[in-house]
C-alpha positions in Angstrom: 127.6 111.6 118.3 124.5 110.4 116.4 122.8 107.1 116.7 120.5 105.5 114.1 118.1 102.6 114.5 117.2 100.4 111.6 113.4 100.1 111.1 113.8 96.4 110.5 115.8 95.8 113.7 113.2 97.7 115.8 110.4 95.8 114.2 112.2 92.5 114.8 112.5 93.4 118.5 108.8 94.3 118.7 107.8 91.0 117.0 110.0 89.0 119.4 108.5 90.6 122.4 105.0 90.1 121.1 105.6 86.4 120.4 106.9 85.7 123.9 103.4 86.2 125.3 101.2 83.2 125.9 98.9 82.2 123.0 95.8 82.0 125.2 96.2 85.7 126.1 96.0 86.9 122.5 92.9 88.3 120.8 92.3 87.9 117.1 93.2 91.6 116.6 96.5 91.0 118.5 97.3 88.1 116.3 96.5 90.1 113.2 98.8 92.9 114.3 101.6 90.4 114.9 101.1 88.8 111.4 101.1 92.2 109.7 104.2 93.2 111.6 106.0 90.0 110.6 105.1 90.4 106.9 106.3 94.0 107.0 109.6 92.8 108.5 109.9 90.3 105.7 109.4 93.0 103.1 112.0 95.3 104.8 114.6 92.5 105.0 114.0 91.3 101.4 115.3 94.6 100.0 118.7 94.2 101.7 121.7 92.2 100.8 121.0 89.9 103.8 117.5 89.3 102.4 118.9 88.4 99.0 121.3 86.0 100.6 118.6 84.4 102.7 116.4 84.1 99.6 119.2 82.3 97.6 119.8 79.9 100.6 116.1 79.1 100.8 115.9 78.7 97.0 118.9 76.2 97.1 117.2 74.2 99.8 114.0 74.1 97.9 115.8 73.0 94.7 117.6 70.3 96.7 114.3 68.8 97.9 113.0 68.2 94.4 
């Protein structure tokens, strides 16, 4: 039996755990690493069908507000 782990799922778990910490305990470098991780997660998700669906939903909300 072989298991695979999606890179985007693993990155989402890491970001979730990093964001649970208190804001006062973070350094600037720690915040930068969190932001870079979140942007990387966005890029990984954008290439999937789920990312395309989310993009179209956000686009329809944006069009409805104008």
